[in-house]
C-alpha positions as CSV (number, residue, x, y, z in Angstrom):
1,M,0.0,0.1,-0.2
2,T,1.4,3.6,-1.3
3,G,1.8,5.8,1.7
4,E,-1.0,8.0,0.3
5,T,-3.4,5.2,-0.1
6,A,-2.2,4.4,3.7
7,E,-2.9,8.2,5.1
8,A,-6.4,7.8,3.2
9,G,-7.3,4.8,5.0
10,T,-6.2,6.0,7.9
11,A,-8.0,9.2,7.7
12,A,-11.2,6.8,6.8
13,A,-11.3,5.0,9.8
14,P,-12.7,7.7,12.4
15,S,-16.0,7.3,10.0
16,R,-16.8,3.7,11.0
17,T,-16.3,4.3,14.6
18,P,-19.3,3.7,17.1
19,R,-18.7,7.1,17.9
20,G,-19.0,8.5,14.8
21,R,-22.5,6.8,14.2
22,A,-23.3,8.3,17.8
23,R,-22.8,11.8,16.8
24,T,-24.8,11.1,13.6
25,P,-28.5,11.8,14.8
26,V,-27.0,15.3,16.5
27,W,-26.2,16.8,13.9
28,V,-28.8,16.1,11.7
29,A,-31.4,17.2,14.1
30,G,-29.3,20.3,14.3
31,G,-28.9,20.5,10.5
32,L,-32.8,20.0,10.2
33,A,-33.3,22.9,13.1
34,A,-31.4,25.2,11.0
35,L,-33.0,24.3,7.8
36,S,-36.3,24.8,9.1
37,A,-35.5,28.0,10.8
38,A,-33.9,29.1,7.3
39,V,-37.1,28.2,5.5
40,V,-39.4,30.5,8.3
41,L,-36.9,33.2,7.8
42,S,-37.3,32.9,3.7
43,L,-41.1,33.0,4.2
44,L,-40.8,36.2,6.8
45,V,-38.5,38.3,5.5
46,G,-38.3,40.7,2.7
47,A,-39.2,44.2,1.1
48,N,-42.5,43.4,3.1
49,P,-42.0,41.9,6.2
50,L,-44.6,39.8,7.5
51,P,-45.7,38.3,11.1
52,V,-46.1,35.3,11.9
53,P,-49.8,35.5,12.4
54,A,-50.0,36.9,9.1
55,L,-48.1,34.2,7.5
56,L,-49.7,31.2,9.1
57,D,-52.9,32.6,7.6
58,A,-51.9,33.4,4.3
59,L,-50.3,29.4,4.7
60,A,-54.0,28.3,5.2
61,G,-55.5,30.3,2.7
62,G,-56.4,33.6,4.7
63,G,-55.6,36.8,5.3
64,G,-55.5,39.6,3.3
65,D,-54.8,39.6,-0.5
66,E,-51.8,41.3,-0.9
67,A,-50.2,38.4,2.2
68,R,-51.6,35.5,0.4
69,F,-50.0,37.2,-2.5
70,V,-46.4,37.7,-1.5
71,V,-46.6,34.5,0.5
72,G,-48.3,32.0,-2.3
73,E,-47.0,33.7,-5.2
74,Q,-43.6,34.7,-4.6
75,R,-42.0,33.5,-1.2
76,V,-43.1,29.4,-1.3
77,P,-42.2,29.6,-5.0
78,R,-38.8,31.1,-4.0
79,T,-38.2,29.1,-1.0
80,A,-39.1,26.0,-2.7
81,A,-36.2,27.1,-5.4
82,G,-33.4,27.8,-2.6
83,L,-34.2,24.2,-1.3
84,A,-34.0,22.7,-4.3
85,V,-30.9,24.3,-5.6
86,G,-29.1,24.3,-2.7
87,A,-29.7,20.7,-2.2
88,A,-28.5,20.1,-5.7
89,L,-25.5,22.4,-5.7
90,G,-24.2,20.9,-2.4
91,T,-24.6,17.4,-3.6
92,A,-22.9,18.0,-6.8
93,G,-19.7,19.6,-5.1
94,A,-19.2,16.2,-2.8
95,L,-19.5,14.2,-5.5
96,I,-16.8,16.1,-7.7
97,Q,-14.5,16.4,-4.5
98,A,-14.9,13.0,-4.0
99,F,-14.2,11.5,-7.5
100,T,-11.5,13.8,-8.0
101,R,-10.3,13.1,-4.2
102,N,-9.9,17.2,-4.2
103,P,-11.3,18.9,-1.5
104,L,-11.4,22.3,-3.3
105,A,-13.3,21.1,-6.4
106,D,-16.5,22.4,-7.7
107,P,-19.4,21.5,-10.1
108,G,-17.8,24.2,-12.5
109,I,-14.9,22.3,-12.5
110,L,-16.1,19.8,-15.4
111,G,-17.6,23.0,-17.2
112,V,-21.2,22.7,-16.5
113,N,-21.7,26.7,-15.5
114,S,-20.1,27.4,-18.4
115,G,-21.8,25.1,-21.0
116,A,-25.1,26.6,-19.3
117,A,-24.4,29.9,-19.4
118,F,-23.2,29.6,-23.2
119,A,-26.7,27.9,-24.3
120,V,-28.8,30.8,-22.2
121,A,-26.7,33.4,-23.9
122,V,-27.3,31.4,-27.6
123,G,-31.2,31.2,-26.8
124,M,-31.4,34.8,-25.6
125,A,-29.7,36.3,-28.7
126,F,-30.5,34.4,-31.4
127,F,-33.7,32.8,-30.7
128,G,-35.2,35.9,-28.4
129,V,-35.8,33.7,-25.4
130,S,-35.9,35.8,-22.3
131,D,-38.7,34.0,-20.1
132,P,-37.2,31.6,-17.6
133,S,-39.1,28.8,-18.0
134,A,-37.8,28.6,-21.5
135,Y,-34.2,29.1,-21.0
136,V,-34.3,26.6,-18.1
137,W,-33.7,23.8,-21.2
138,L,-31.6,25.3,-22.8
139,A,-29.0,25.8,-19.5
140,C,-29.9,22.1,-19.1
141,A,-28.5,21.5,-22.8
142,G,-25.7,23.2,-22.4
143,A,-24.8,21.7,-19.2
144,L,-25.2,17.9,-20.9
145,V,-23.5,19.0,-23.9
146,L,-20.3,20.5,-22.4
147,T,-20.0,17.5,-20.0
148,V,-19.9,15.1,-22.6
149,V,-17.8,16.5,-24.4
150,V,-15.6,17.3,-21.7
151,Y,-15.7,13.3,-20.8
152,G,-15.0,12.6,-24.5
153,V,-11.8,14.9,-24.9
154,G,-10.8,13.4,-21.2
155,A,-10.9,9.9,-22.4
156,A,-9.5,10.3,-26.4
157,G,-6.0,9.6,-24.6
158,G,-7.1,6.3,-22.7
159,P,-9.9,3.4,-22.3
160,A,-11.3,5.8,-19.6
161,A,-10.9,9.4,-18.4
162,G,-9.1,9.7,-15.3
163,P,-10.2,12.6,-12.7
164,I,-7.1,14.7,-13.4
165,R,-7.2,14.4,-17.0
166,L,-11.0,15.3,-16.7
167,T,-10.2,18.6,-14.3
168,V,-7.5,19.7,-16.6
169,T,-9.8,19.2,-19.9
170,G,-13.4,20.5,-17.7
171,V,-11.3,23.8,-16.6
172,A,-9.9,24.2,-20.3
173,L,-13.2,23.8,-22.0
174,G,-14.7,26.1,-19.6
175,A,-12.6,28.5,-20.2
176,V,-13.1,28.5,-23.8
177,F,-16.9,28.6,-23.4
178,A,-16.6,31.3,-21.1
179,G,-15.2,33.4,-23.3
180,L,-17.4,33.1,-25.8
181,T,-20.2,33.5,-23.6
182,T,-18.4,36.8,-22.7
183,G,-17.8,38.2,-26.5
184,L,-21.5,36.9,-27.4
185,T,-23.0,39.1,-24.8
186,L,-20.6,42.3,-25.4
187,T,-21.4,42.1,-28.9
188,R,-25.4,42.2,-28.3
189,P,-26.3,44.8,-25.5
190,D,-29.9,43.3,-25.1
191,T,-28.7,40.1,-24.2
192,F,-26.2,41.4,-22.1
193,E,-29.0,43.1,-20.3
194,R,-31.2,40.0,-19.9
195,M,-28.4,37.8,-18.8
196,R,-27.2,40.1,-15.9
197,G,-29.8,38.7,-13.6
198,W,-29.5,35.0,-14.6
199,S,-25.8,35.0,-15.0
200,A,-25.5,36.7,-10.9
201,G,-27.5,33.5,-9.6
202,S,-30.8,35.0,-8.3
203,L,-33.9,33.1,-6.9
204,L,-36.1,36.3,-7.7
205,E,-38.9,35.3,-10.2
206,R,-37.9,31.4,-10.0
207,G,-41.6,30.3,-9.7
208,F,-42.8,26.5,-9.9
209,D,-43.3,27.0,-13.5
210,V,-39.1,27.0,-13.6
211,L,-38.8,24.8,-10.5
212,L,-41.1,22.0,-11.6
213,P,-39.9,20.8,-14.9
214,V,-36.3,20.3,-13.4
215,L,-37.5,18.7,-10.8
216,P,-37.2,15.4,-11.8
217,L,-33.7,15.6,-13.4
218,L,-32.7,16.5,-9.6
219,A,-34.6,13.5,-8.3
220,A,-32.8,11.5,-10.6
221,G,-29.1,13.4,-9.7
222,L,-29.7,12.6,-6.1
223,V,-31.0,9.0,-6.3
224,L,-27.4,8.7,-8.4
225,A,-25.5,10.4,-5.8
226,A,-26.8,7.9,-3.2
227,A,-25.9,5.1,-5.7
228,T,-22.3,6.0,-5.9
229,A,-21.4,7.1,-1.8
230,P,-20.3,3.4,-1.2
231,A,-18.5,3.1,-3.9
232,L,-16.8,6.9,-3.5
233,N,-15.6,5.7,-0.1
234,A,-13.2,2.8,-1.5
235,V,-12.3,5.5,-4.6
236,A,-11.0,7.7,-1.5
237,L,-8.8,5.0,-0.7
238,G,-7.0,4.9,-4.4
239,P,-7.9,3.2,-7.8
240,D,-5.8,0.1,-6.8
241,V,-7.7,-0.5,-3.5
242,A,-11.0,0.2,-5.1
243,R,-10.5,-2.4,-7.9
244,A,-9.2,-5.0,-5.3
245,Q,-12.9,-4.1,-3.5
246,G,-14.9,-4.9,-6.6
247,V,-15.4,-1.3,-7.3
248,H,-15.9,-1.0,-11.1
249,L,-14.4,2.7,-11.5
250,G,-15.5,3.1,-15.3
251,R,-19.3,3.1,-14.2
252,V,-18.7,5.0,-10.8
253,R,-17.0,7.6,-13.1
254,V,-19.8,7.8,-15.6
255,A,-22.4,7.7,-12.8
256,V,-20.7,10.6,-10.7
257,L,-20.8,12.7,-14.0
258,A,-24.1,12.0,-14.7
259,A,-24.6,12.9,-11.5
260,V,-22.8,15.6,-11.2
261,T,-24.4,16.8,-14.8
262,L,-28.0,16.6,-13.6
263,L,-27.7,18.6,-10.3
264,A,-25.4,21.1,-11.2
265,G,-27.0,21.5,-14.8
266,G,-30.6,21.7,-12.9
267,A,-29.4,24.1,-10.4
268,T,-27.8,26.7,-12.7
269,A,-30.6,26.6,-15.3
270,V,-33.4,27.6,-12.0
271,A,-31.1,30.0,-10.7
272,G,-28.0,31.2,-12.6
273,P,-24.7,29.9,-11.6
274,I,-24.2,30.1,-7.8
275,A,-20.7,30.4,-6.3
276,F,-18.9,28.7,-3.3
277,V,-22.3,26.6,-2.4
278,G,-21.0,23.2,-4.0
279,L,-17.2,24.2,-3.0
280,M,-17.6,25.4,0.9
281,V,-20.4,23.3,2.4
282,P,-19.1,19.9,1.6
283,H,-15.8,20.9,3.1
284,V,-17.2,22.3,6.0
285,V,-19.6,18.7,6.5
286,R,-16.3,16.8,6.0
287,W,-14.5,18.6,8.4
288,T,-17.5,18.1,10.7
289,V,-18.2,14.3,10.1
290,G,-15.7,13.1,8.9
291,P,-14.4,11.2,5.2
292,D,-17.3,8.9,4.8
293,Q,-19.0,9.7,1.7
294,R,-22.4,8.5,3.1
295,R,-22.6,10.8,5.9
296,I,-21.1,14.0,4.0
297,L,-23.8,13.4,1.2
298,L,-26.5,14.0,4.0
299,G,-25.0,16.7,5.8
300,T,-24.2,18.3,2.6
301,L,-27.8,17.7,1.4
302,I,-29.2,19.4,4.6
303,A,-26.7,22.1,4.9
304,S,-26.4,23.5,1.5
305,P,-30.1,24.7,1.3
306,V,-29.5,26.7,4.7
307,L,-27.0,28.3,3.1
308,V,-29.0,29.3,-0.1
309,L,-31.7,30.5,1.4
310,L,-29.8,32.3,4.1
311,S,-27.8,33.8,1.4
312,D,-31.3,34.9,-0.5
313,V,-32.8,36.4,2.7
314,L,-30.1,38.7,3.3
315,G,-29.9,39.7,-0.3
316,R,-33.4,40.6,0.0
317,V,-32.7,43.6,2.7
318,A,-29.0,44.1,2.1
319,V,-29.4,47.2,-0.5
320,L,-33.2,47.9,-0.1
321,P,-35.4,49.2,-1.9
322,S,-33.4,47.0,-4.7
323,E,-32.0,43.5,-4.1
324,M,-28.9,41.9,-4.4
325,P,-28.9,38.0,-6.0
326,A,-28.1,35.3,-4.0
327,G,-25.1,34.2,-5.8
328,V,-23.2,37.7,-4.8
329,V,-24.1,36.8,-1.2
330,T,-22.5,33.6,-1.3
331,A,-19.6,34.9,-2.5
332,F,-18.9,37.3,-0.1
333,V,-19.7,35.0,2.6
334,G,-17.9,32.0,0.6
335,A,-14.6,33.6,0.1
336,P,-13.8,34.4,3.5
337,V,-14.9,31.2,5.1
338,L,-13.2,28.9,2.7
339,I,-9.8,30.7,3.1
340,A,-10.3,30.3,7.1
341,L,-11.2,26.7,6.6
342,V,-8.3,26.0,4.0
343,R,-5.8,27.5,6.6
344,R,-6.7,24.3,9.0
345,P,-4.4,21.7,8.1
346,K,-7.2,18.7,9.3
347,A,-9.7,20.4,7.1
348,S,-8.3,20.5,3.8
349,G,-7.9,16.8,3.2
350,L,-10.0,13.8,1.7
């Protein structure tokens, strides 16, 4: 066994201890409590704040017309979008970090965001697409196509694409398509204006007409993520150990890529590219619960929507009467937190 493998095996041991299993209900309960509080705040807080009795009346179908409109037409769909987007981005980040064995990887490393943005820009520039319910499918298609291209190019030099080759290919192609998107939007001012809100990563005006068509994609991605978690524990010990344990690396690789594409592509289609969620939250969860991918995925599934919802709530009131997109807030919050975590030696390894 190599030194790297031995180190990984040593790091993985605590996740299987009775003490680690005993702590699981505690942090799950704490995470669910934080998520519940974030949902309540998302429903209460905004440019038109509501007291708790008015919120309960509106949810029950009573109260005034204005309260019912604010809750039913604006905040409930927006909160649901925040829950779905946060869970998808965080889970995708946890998967890509485990797959590449790099705790600082994020879904954008495979070019998912760049592919989605390029497809949306093309739709807006050449086909006049401007409604979120229309360009959501363009974003999903762009994310899928670029991920397939990344895998195809990465696998060109061998029978299967390894994590390092996929990472380099994804970064390179993502940069190319990001440049194409920038050039397209700069040469078409009307496209630039329409792209601004989406590219900043916002939950504003993301109703159920945008979210519901994407939910089956997100659900399929979550199922794939849960199915690959045990195999990713073996992959963390190195490819040789994983093969010795009966893991088919090619199948795991395809499953992870498919899950990341569905999750990150669907989330980006709904809210635009929201940064740092898929990068920061799995890192924090791993530091808290240990290296077991099953616990990391569960913790990330709970914690990521908390970050997205709280960022959205803060963005609503930070620059009243205007509004700051959630993607901007996550960048402000995520950068210093991530720097602090990376400086902790025990939190920087897989």
